[in-house]
FITIGU-884574 format. One record per residue (C-alpha): x, y, z. Coordinates in steps of 0.2 Angstrom, whole numbers, padded with zeros to 4 digits. Layout:
BEGIN
(node (X,Y,Z)) ...
// end
This chain:
BEGIN
(node (0550,0963,0449)) (node (0559,0968,0464)) (node (0541,0968,0474)) (node (0536,0952,0465)) (node (0552,0940,0469)) (node (0541,0925,0466)) (node (0537,0929,0451)) (node (0556,0935,0446)) (node (0560,0917,0450)) (node (0546,0907,0438)) (node (0553,0918,0423)) (node (0570,0912,0428)) (node (0563,0894,0424)) (node (0569,0885,0408)) (node (0548,0891,0398)) (node (0544,0907,0401)) (node (0535,0921,0391)) (node (0550,0933,0385)) (node (0547,0946,0398)) (node (0565,0946,0405)) (node (0573,0946,0386)) (node (0562,0961,0384)) (node (0549,0955,0370)) (node (0534,0958,0383)) (node (0529,0967,0399)) (node (0519,0964,0413)) (node (0505,0977,0408)) (node (0503,0966,0392)) (node (0494,0953,0403)) (node (0491,0961,0420)) (node (0481,0978,0425)) (node (0493,0988,0436)) (node (0478,1000,0440)) (node (0464,0986,0440)) (node (0460,0969,0448)) (node (0472,0956,0443)) (node (0464,0946,0432)) (node (0474,0930,0438)) (node (0470,0932,0455)) (node (0450,0935,0455)) (node (0442,0918,0456)) (node (0429,0911,0442)) (node (0416,0917,0431)) (node (0420,0934,0423)) (node (0438,0933,0429)) (node (0442,0917,0419)) (node (0433,0925,0403)) (node (0443,0941,0405)) (node (0459,0928,0407)) (node (0457,0919,0391)) (node (0455,0934,0381)) (node (0471,0941,0389)) (node (0480,0925,0384)) (node (0469,0926,0367)) (node (0477,0942,0360)) (node (0494,0932,0357)) (node (0487,0914,0357)) (node (0472,0917,0345)) (node (0473,0898,0339)) (node (0473,0890,0354)) (node (0457,0901,0361)) (node (0448,0902,0344)) (node (0428,0894,0346)) (node (0430,0878,0343)) (node (0414,0864,0339)) (node (0422,0852,0351)) (node (0430,0862,0365)) (node (0440,0856,0378)) (node (0431,0857,0394)) (node (0446,0863,0403)) (node (0447,0879,0391)) (node (0429,0887,0402)) (node (0442,0886,0418)) (node (0454,0898,0411)) (node (0471,0894,0404)) (node (0480,0893,0421)) (node (0472,0878,0422)) (node (0484,0868,0414)) (node (0499,0883,0409)) (node (0508,0894,0420)) (node (0511,0910,0412)) (node (0527,0917,0419)) (node (0537,0899,0419)) (node (0538,0881,0419)) (node (0552,0868,0420)) (node (0539,0857,0409)) (node (0537,0861,0389)) (node (0521,0873,0382)) (node (0522,0881,0402)) (node (0512,0868,0407)) (node (0508,0864,0426)) (node (0513,0847,0426)) (node (0522,0835,0415)) (node (0508,0826,0403)) (node (0500,0813,0407)) (node (0497,0818,0424)) (node (0491,0835,0419)) (node (0477,0827,0409)) (node (0473,0814,0424)) (node (0471,0828,0434)) (node (0452,0829,0428)) (node (0453,0813,0416)) (node (0452,0803,0433)) (node (0459,0784,0430)) (node (0447,0770,0434)) (node (0449,0759,0449)) (node (0439,0742,0453)) (node (0440,0725,0453)) (node (0435,0724,0435)) (node (0451,0733,0430)) (node (0465,0722,0427)) (node (0482,0727,0437)) (node (0494,0737,0429)) (node (0481,0744,0418)) (node (0476,0762,0414)) (node (0457,0765,0410)) (node (0450,0782,0406)) (node (0430,0780,0403)) (node (0429,0765,0399)) (node (0445,0764,0386)) (node (0460,0755,0391)) (node (0474,0769,0390)) (node (0488,0757,0395)) (node (0495,0754,0378)) (node (0493,0772,0370)) (node (0502,0780,0387)) (node (0518,0770,0384)) (node (0520,0776,0366)) (node (0518,0794,0373)) (node (0507,0805,0382)) (node (0490,0812,0378)) (node (0493,0822,0364)) (node (0511,0815,0359)) (node (0505,0798,0353)) (node (0495,0805,0341)) (node (0477,0803,0350)) (node (0471,0820,0357)) (node (0484,0831,0346)) (node (0470,0846,0346)) (node (0471,0850,0365)) (node (0461,0864,0366)) (node (0448,0860,0354)) (node (0443,0851,0338)) (node (0432,0855,0324)) (node (0430,0838,0316)) (node (0430,0826,0332)) (node (0423,0826,0348)) (node (0440,0815,0354)) (node (0450,0833,0350)) (node (0458,0826,0336)) (node (0464,0836,0320)) 
// end
């Protein structure tokens, strides 16, 4: 860690993989002699990144009939593997995380103070909770039964 002080700081955040506790080590995710899968851009690098995460997170990375498109971009689109202040190592607190890709619809036909995602008014849903805690999109990685990512 003495060469990677920024990473050491991330591991001191409330949510982190158990590297400081000694239950994991860096080489379980990083190849010390090859190209770092987390720095390489796109394509095969993303597949390798997901494979690395899948070694421990098999349920989240298995094939789904209705896969969340974000899975193609790699786990780090939503998760910081070293550490985060957010639960589940999320890079942002949800629903802001979801709204990075699922843009709100703006325009004169949208009532003031309402949040539309696609053609559906999500205002009441987001007052109940986040995209998954409100009970709507509980299968955030993918679903085998519902295109709207539900179990």
